[in-house]
C-alpha positions, -999 to 999 in steps of 0.1 A, spaced: 699 -356 562 678 -326 573 642 -321 562 632 -289 543 595 -293 553 584 -267 579 559 -275 606 527 -255 611 539 -235 641 571 -226 621 550 -214 592 528 -193 615 558 -177 632 573 -169 598 541 -152 585 538 -132 617 574 -120 614 568 -109 578 537 -90 588 554 -72 617 584 -63 595 610 -83 615 618 -103 583 622 -86 550 608 -102 519 634 -110 493 630 -93 459 635 -118 432 651 -103 401 650 -123 369 679 -122 346 674 -115 309 693 -136 285 699 -124 250 723 -128 222 728 -91 221 742 -73 252 718 -47 266 709 -32 300 681 -50 318 665 -17 329 658 -6 294 640 -39 284 602 -40 286 591 -74 299 554 -85 296 539 -117 309 528 -141 282 506 -172 288 514 -199 263 481 -216 271 462 -185 258 480 -172 228 464 -141 212 460 -150 175 435 -123 166 448 -87 166 431 -59 185 419 -43 152 403 -76 141 387 -81 175 372 -46 173 359 -53 138 343 -86 151 327 -67 179 313 -40 156 301 -67 132 282 -86 159 268 -53 174 250 -50 140 239 -86 144 226 -80 179 204 -50 166 190 -70 138 184 -101 160 166 -80 186 144 -64 160 135 -98 145 127 -113 180 106 -83 189 84 -88 158 83 -125 163 74 -125 200 52 -93 198 71 -77 227 103 -56 231 134 -77 231 168 -61 236 200 -78 224 234 -63 230 270 -74 230 283 -79 265 319 -89 258 342 -101 230 374 -119 240 398 -147 231 402 -179 252 407 -216 248 379 -239 239 383 -257 272 378 -224 291 347 -216 271 331 -250 278 339 -248 315 318 -215 318 286 -230 303 258 -244 324 245 -279 320 219 -284 306 217 -256 281 208 -250 244 241 -258 226 238 -255 188 265 -263 163 265 -238 134 283 -242 101 285 -223 68 292 -240 35 318 -214 26 338 -220 58 355 -251 71 347 -262 106 318 -254 130 309 -227 154 288 -229 186 258 -208 196 248 -213 232 216 -198 246 210 -198 284 179 -216 298 172 -184 317 160 -167 285 150 -198 265 121 -209 288 106 -174 290 107 -172 252 90 -206 250 64 -195 276 57 -164 256 52 -184 224 27 -206 242 7 -177 255 22 -173 290 31 -141 308 65 -153 322 57 -137 355 59 -168 378 78 -190 354 99 -218 369 132 -226 350 135 -264 350 169 -280 353 165 -305 325 172 -309 288 146 -294 265 119 -317 251 113 -322 214 85 -297 213 105 -271 231 135 -277 208 112 -272 178 98 -240 192 132 -226 200 145 -235 165 122 -207 152 143 -183 173 177 -196 163 167 -195 126 160 -158 129 193 -154 147 212 -172 119 194 -150 93 205 -119 112 240 -133 114 241 -139 76 230 -103 71 257 -90 94 285 -110 78 274 -100 43 297 -70 44 327 -94 45 315 -125 27 282 -139 16 276 -167 42 245 -188 48 245 -202 84 226 -233 94 224 -255 125 239 -290 120 232 -304 155 218 -295 189 230 -308 223 220 -301 259 254 -310 275 282 -289 262 308 -312 277 299 -339 252 307 -317 222 343 -311 211 346 -293 178 382 -283 183 410 -294 206 407 -280 242 438 -257 238 426 -243 205 420 -205 205 384 -194 200 368 -160 199 338 -158 222 312 -131 217 289 -128 246 254 -113 243 228 -102 268 191 -107 259 164 -89 278 126 -95 274 103 -76 298 112 -89 333 135 -117 321 171 -117 310 196 -142 299 229 -147 280 239 -160 246 274 -169 236 288 -173 201 320 -193 200 341 -189 168 372 -211 165 401 -193 149 406 -220 122 370 -213 110 374 -176 104 411 -177 95 403 -175 57 384 -142 62 407 -126 88 424 -104 62 389 -90 53 383 -80 89 405 -50 87 384 -20 97 389 1 67 382 -25 40 353 -39 61 334 -6 64 340 2 27 327 -31 14 298 -32 38 282 0 25 286 -10 -12 273 -46 -7 244 -38 16 231 -9 -6 223 -32 -35 207 -58 -12 186 -32 6 175 -17 -28 165 -51 -41 146 -60 -8 127 -27 -9 118 -32 -45 104 -66 -38 84 -54 -8 69 -25 -27 61 -46 -58 37 -66 -36 18 -36 -23 -17 -29 -36 -25 6 -51 -58 22 -62 -60 29 -99 -87 52 -113 -95 67 -147 -104 104 -151 -126 108 -182 -128 146 -182 -125 177 -159 -145 209 -159 -154 238 -136 -188 251 -124 -201 275 -99 -216 264 -66 -250 277 -77 -248 255 -108 -239 225 -87 -269 232 -64 -293 234 -94 -282 201 -109 -312 178 -116 -315 143 -129 -311 143 -167 -290 175 -168 -259 174 -190 -224 186 -180 -204 199 -209 -166 195 -209 -139 209 -233 -125 175 -239 -132 155 -270 -145 120 -268 -117 106 -289 -90 121 -266 -73 97 -241 -83 97 -205 -60 102 -175 -51 71 -155 -43 80 -119 -25 58 -94 -32 68 -57 -44 102 -69 -13 109 -90 -16 113 -128 6 86 -143 -6 74 -177 -27 83 -207 -52 55 -217 -81 48 -240 -115 35 -230 -128 2 -243 -144 -31 -235 -130 -66 -229 -153 -96 -224 -182 -72 -217 -164 -52 -191 -151 -17 -193 -113 -15 -196 -85 11 -202 -55 5 -224 -23 23 -214 -9 44 -242 19 66 -228 32 80 -195 22 115 -183 52 137 -188 61 164 -162 44 197 -169 21 182 -196 -14 196 -195 -41 170 -191 -63 187 -217 -36 188 -243 -22 152 -243 0 137 -269 -23 127 -297 -28 90 -301 -23 71 -334 -59 62 -334 -70 99 -332 -46 108 -360 -61 82 -382 -96 94 -374 
């Protein structure tokens, strides 16, 4: 019985013969088997890896990338205000892979956070690289991050508490970005330093991984959001580009209007009452002495003008409450209404 195993010198001789052209390489043609007879040249054959099935369409992947680009802008703005320095967050990639492939690319230790939403089943993963975590912590503690050493160890309890303020702002920005599709409130259920110890889905399960790049002054790092397909499967139909953009504008406009109204309602404004107005020459103004009287054309029983930040807004009457001067609002100043000819008040009509 002859052996099919070649020795090393035979392998070298065969490789040299192929390189020199003495031996032609065989072209392997695969046969196409089909129930319907057709010519093999007209059939388009594409490679398909059963270990990495594409369950999310290209349109849905583009919608996910656009959605998280909005998240990256909001998160970068929130971090810039929180850290008092310019922080840039942008989407680096958005792709499908298996959960095992995603875990194998992560460093150990790292900041591995399990994220869940009450409206969705299952959990997502938010991983932040230590290359940007420790500069953020150093910045929060008053450091300059110039000669910072990145330790190869899990974060302490104090460091975890500090970085939770960052992840909380990230989840708020994520909720705002997803509000165009569905109102979701994200929260962190657990934190781990070794990603190999966490298995939220089977290793062959398809996940969508959105990679981000975070830059802060002279430091940079990565952040990865892992979304299992079974988590976002209920909202996949809403990820169609047309419906997503349409719903996003309608939902966000009401939220933005409500947010602006609440912010403006807390602002302080200056309110002043104008008793009367008159004109005089510069010479009369120079000759004013203590005890002189300034006559106006306005009656004492007529209402005064109430100005808000210099703008005439209301008619009011003068009075006293608990020994202090006060003004009671009667009516709003109408456009084009002359201040000296206001709408007569009920009290003046009775008098």
